[in-house]
GULO-591173 format. One record per atom (N, C-alpha, C): y, z, x. Coordinates in steps of 0.2 Angstrom, whole numbers, padded with zeros to 4 digits, always signed. Example, Ala and Ser with C-alpha at 12.3 -4.5 7.8 and 13.67 -1.06 7.14 Angstrom:
BEGIN
-0028+0039+0066-0022+0039+0062-0016+0039+0066-0011+0035+0064-0005+0036+0068+0000+0039+0064
***
This chain:
BEGIN
+1622+0225-0116+1621+0226-0108+1617+0233-0110+1615+0237-0105+1610+0241-0106+1613+0250-0104+1613+0253-0109+1614+0256-0107+1611+0264-0103+1613+0268-0103+1608+0273-0099+1600+0276-0104+1604+0276-0111+1596+0277-0115+1592+0274-0116+1593+0266-0114+1588+0260-0115+1585+0260-0108+1588+0261-0101+1585+0261-0093+1581+0268-0095+1583+0273-0099+1578+0280-0102+1574+0278-0103+1571+0274-0109+1566+0271-0113+1563+0266-0108+1565+0263-0106+1563+0256-0101+1558+0259-0096+1560+0266-0092+1557+0268-0089+1550+0273-0091+1554+0278-0097+1549+0282-0101+1542+0276-0103+1543+0270-0105+1538+0264-0105+1533+0262-0101+1536+0262-0095+1533+0259-0088+1530+0267-0087+1532+0273-0087+1527+0278-0084+1521+0279-0090+1523+0279-0097+1518+0279-0100+1512+0272-0101+1514+0266-0100+1511+0260-0097+1506+0262-0091+1510+0265-0084+1504+0266-0079+1499+0273-0081+1502+0278-0085+1497+0282-0085+1493+0280-0089+1492+0277-0094+1489+0272-0098+1483+0266-0095+1486+0266-0090+1482+0260-0087+1478+0266-0082+1481+0271-0078+1478+0275-0075+1471+0279-0079+1471+0283-0086+1468+0284-0089+1463+0282-0091+1464+0274-0092+1458+0270-0093+1455+0267-0086+1457+0269-0081+1454+0267-0075+1449+0274-0074+1448+0278-0075+1448+0284-0075+1441+0285-0079+1442+0282-0086+1438+0284-0089+1431+0279-0087+1435+0273-0085+1429+0268-0083+1425+0270-0077+1427+0272-0072+1425+0274-0067+1421+0284-0071+1422+0287-0076+1419+0294-0078+1414+0289-0083+1412+0286-0086+1408+0280-0090+1403+0278-0085+1404+0276-0078+1399+0272-0072+1397+0277-0073+1399+0284-0069+1396+0289-0066+1391+0292-0070+1393+0293-0077+1388+0295-0081+1384+0292-0081+1381+0284-0084+1377+0281-0083+1372+0280-0076+1374+0281-0072+1370+0282-0065+1369+0291-0066+1371+0294-0068+1369+0302-0069+1363+0302-0072+1364+0299-0080+1360+0296-0083+1353+0293-0082+1356+0290-0078+1348+0285-0074+1344+0290-0069+1348+0293-0066+1345+0297-0061+1342+0301-0065+1344+0307-0069+1340+0311-0072+1332+0308-0077+1334+0304-0080+1327+0300-0082+1323+0297-0076+1323+0296-0070+1321+0295-0065+1318+0300-0064+1320+0305-0061+1319+0311-0060+1313+0315-0065+1316+0314-0072+1310+0315-0077+1302+0314-0076+1302+0308-0074+1296+0302-0073+1294+0307-0067+1295+0306-0061+1294+0309-0056+1290+0315-0056+1294+0319-0063+1292+0327-0061+1287+0327-0068+1286+0322-0070+1280+0320-0075+1273+0322-0071+1274+0312-0066+1269+0314-0061+1267+0319-0058+1273+0321-0055+1271+0328-0050+1267+0333-0054+1269+0334-0062+1266+0342-0065+1259+0336-0068+1255+0330-0069+1251+0329-0067+1247+0330-0062+1249+0327-0056+1246+0329-0051+1243+0336-0051+1248+0339-0052+1248+0347-0049+1241+0348-0053+1242+0347-0062+1236+0348-0065+1232+0345-0065+1229+0340-0059+1222+0337-0057+1220+0341-0051+1226+0345-0048+1223+0348-0042+1219+0356-0043+1224+0358-0050+1222+0364-0052+1215+0363-0057+1213+0358-0058+1209+0355-0061+1202+0356-0056+1204+0354-0049+1199+0352-0044+1196+0358-0043+1201+0361-0041+1201+0369-0038+1198+0373-0042+1197+0373-0047+1193+0374-0054+1186+0372-0052+1187+0367-0052+1178+0365-0052+1175+0366-0045+1179+0367-0039+1176+0368-0035+1174+0377-0035+1180+0378-0038+1178+0387-0038+1171+0389-0043+1169+0385-0048+1163+0385-0050+1158+0385-0046+1159+0378-0042+1152+0377-0040+1152+0381-0033+1157+0384-0030+1158+0392-0026+1154+0397-0029+1152+0397-0035+1152+0402-0039+1143+0400-0040+1142+0394-0039+1138+0394-0043+1132+0396-0036+1135+0395-0030+1132+0393-0024+1132+0401-0020+1134+0405-0022+1137+0413-0020+1129+0413-0025+1128+0415-0033+1124+0413-0035+1115+0413-0033+1117+0408-0029+1110+0403-0027+1107+0407-0021+1114+0408-0016+1113+0412-0010+1111+0420-0011+1113+0423-0018+1111+0430-0019+1103+0431-0021+1101+0426-0024+1094+0424-0025+1092+0422-0018+1093+0418-0014+1089+0416-0008+1088+0423-0004+1094+0426-0004+1096+0433-0002+1088+0436-0003+1089+0437-0007+1084+0441-0013+1077+0438-0011+1074+0431-0011+1069+0429-0009+1066+0430-0002+1071+0430+0002+1070+0431+0009+1068+0438+0008+1070+0443+0007+1066+0451+0007+1062+0451+0003+1060+0449-0001+1051+0450-0003+1049+0444+0002+1049+0442+0006+1044+0436+0008+1045+0441+0016+1050+0444+0017+1050+0447+0024+1044+0452+0023+1046+0457+0017+1040+0462+0014+1034+0459+0016+1032+0453+0011+1025+0454+0011+1023+0449+0018+1027+0446+0024+1024+0447+0029+1024+0452+0033+1027+0455+0032+1025+0463+0034+1018+0467+0033+1016+0465+0026+1010+0466+0026+1005+0463+0030+1007+0455+0029+1002+0451+0031+1001+0453+0039+1005+0456+0043+1004+0456+0051+0999+0458+0052+0995+0464+0053+0992+0466+0053+0983+0461+0052+0985+0456+0046+0979+0451+0046+0979+0444+0051+0986+0444+0053+0989+0437+0057+0986+0440+0064+0987+0446+0065+0983+0450+0074+0978+0449+0075+0974+0450+0069+0964+0449+0069+0966+0442+0070+0968+0436+0066+0966+0430+0066+0968+0429+0074+0976+0430+0076+0977+0428+0083+0971+0432+0090+0968+0436+0087+0964+0438+0092+0958+0435+0094+0955+0435+0086+0950+0428+0085+0952+0422+0088+0958+0418+0090+0957+0412+0091+0955+0414+0098+0956+0417+0101+0955+0420+0110+0948+0421+0111+0944+0421+0107+0937+0423+0106+0934+0416+0111+0928+0417+0115+0926+0413+0116+0921+0409+0112+0918+0410+0110+0915+0407+0101+0921+0401+0102+0927+0403+0100+0933+0399+0098+0932+0393+0101+0933+0395+0107+0935+0393+0114+0931+0386+0117+0922+0387+0115+0919+0384+0116+0919+0378+0109+0922+0379+0104+0921+0377+0099+0926+0370+0100+0932+0374+0103+0937+0369+0104+0935+0363+0111+0931+0367+0116+0928+0361+0121+0926+0357+0119+0919+0357+0114+0915+0355+0113+0920+0349+0110+0922+0349+0103+0927+0344+0099+0929+0338+0104+0934+0343+0109+0938+0338+0114+0935+0335+0116+0927+0333+0121+0924+0331+0122+0919+0325+0118+0918+0328+0114+0916+0323+0106+0920+0319+0108+0927+0319+0105+0932+0315+0103+0935+0310+0109+0935+0316+0117+0937+0309+0123+0929+0303+0122+0924+0306+0121+0918+0303+0122+0919+0295+0117+0921+0298+0111+0921+0292+0105+0925+0288+0107+0934+0290+0111+0938+0285+0111+0936+0280+0117+0929+0283+0120+0930+0276+0127+0926+0273+0124+0921+0274+0119+0917+0268+0117+0918+0261+0116+0915+0255+0117+0916+0249+0116+0919+0248+0108+0921+0246+0107+0921+0242+0101+0916+0239+0098+0916+0240+0090+0909+0237+0089+0910+0231+0085+0906+0230+0082+0904+0222+0082+0909+0220+0077+0909+0225+0073+0915+0224+0062+0920+0223+0069+0924+0227+0072+0930+0226+0075+0931+0221+0080+0927+0219+0081+0927+0211+0085+0928+0205+0081+0925+0207+0076+0924+0197+0070+0929+0198+0066+0936+0204+0067+0940+0204+0062+0945+0198+0066+0947+0193+0062+0951+0188+0063+0958+0191+0065+0964+0188+0071+0969+0188+0072+0974+0190+0067+0974+0186+0062+0977+0187+0056+0978+0195+0050+0970+0196+0052+0970+0204+0050+0971+0208+0053+0973+0208+0059+0976+0212+0063+0983+0215+0060+0983+0222+0062+0991+0225+0060+0995+0220+0063+1003+0221+0060+1008+0216+0065+1011+0221+0073+1007+0228+0072+1010+0231+0079+1006+0229+0083+0999+0226+0080+0995+0225+0087+0993+0218+0088+0997+0211+0085+0999+0206+0086+1003+0205+0092+1002+0198+0096+1006+0196+0104+1011+0195+0099+1015+0196+0107+1022+0192+0104+1022+0186+0104+1026+0184+0102+1030+0176+0102+1031+0174+0107+1030+0167+0109+1032+0164+0116+1037+0166+0118+1040+0170+0126+1044+0170+0129+1049+0178+0127+1045+0182+0122+1048+0189+0119+1043+0193+0124+1045+0198+0126+1042+0205+0129+1040+0208+0124+1033+0210+0125+1029+0214+0123+1033+0222+0122+1034+0223+0117+1037+0233+0117+1029+0236+0116+1030+0243+0118+1024+0247+0117+1022+0249+0109+1017+0248+0109+1015+0248+0101+1012+0257+0099+1017+0254+0094+1015+0264+0089+1008+0264+0088+1005+0271+0089+0998+0270+0086+0998+0268+0079+0992+0265+0075+0992+0261+0069+0986+0264+0066+0983+0263+0059+0980+0269+0056+0973+0262+0057+0967+0265+0062+0961+0260+0062+0963+0257+0069+0967+0261+0074+0967+0258+0079+0968+0264+0084+0959+0263+0091+0961+0271+0094+0967+0272+0100+0969+0279+0103+0973+0278+0109+0971+0277+0115+0973+0278+0118+0970+0277+0123+0967+0285+0129+0961+0285+0130+0958+0291+0130+0960+0291+0139+0955+0294+0142+0953+0295+0147+0955+0291+0154+0951+0282+0152+0954+0279+0156+0959+0274+0155+0963+0276+0150+0969+0273+0150+0969+0263+0145+0963+0264+0144+0962+0258+0138+0961+0259+0132+0963+0254+0127+0965+0252+0121+0959+0248+0119+0954+0249+0116+0947+0246+0112+0946+0242+0119+0946+0243+0125+0941+0241+0129+0945+0235+0131+0950+0237+0132+0956+0232+0132+0962+0237+0139+0965+0233+0146+0966+0237+0150+0975+0237+0146+0978+0242+0144+0987+0242+0144+0991+0242+0149
***
């Protein structure tokens, strides 16, 4: 039969077993928490390294831009000095420019310009010579060839060797 001492020993052993089970449960939870904390710290460390690397790259780029800005500023200082020198030279040449401008409006200059204009207009109105008429169509510039069948002809730009329309609105004797 059980006496009071044996009951107390059994109760104490039961409480000790429950206490040990609780301690094991708490230690298992603590171990899981520590492994998750270790993983979180490792992840944060990787992110921190990536962030520091990106920050260093950004700082390097900013440094490069500052070097370029310094070069541009130095160049602008040089341009400003050159512009000041040019302004001084232009101020020195202003009287000469006034003399040239006054002579451009003289009657002799106007007469020479009129003679040149009349000569140019007359030379453009003359019909094409035999040399130009004997040139085969394939030798003409591409801009001067007729368009393919069914295509609309676009206005032709002035090509070297071809005269522009003069007073009569004709090109090489052909109405355009």
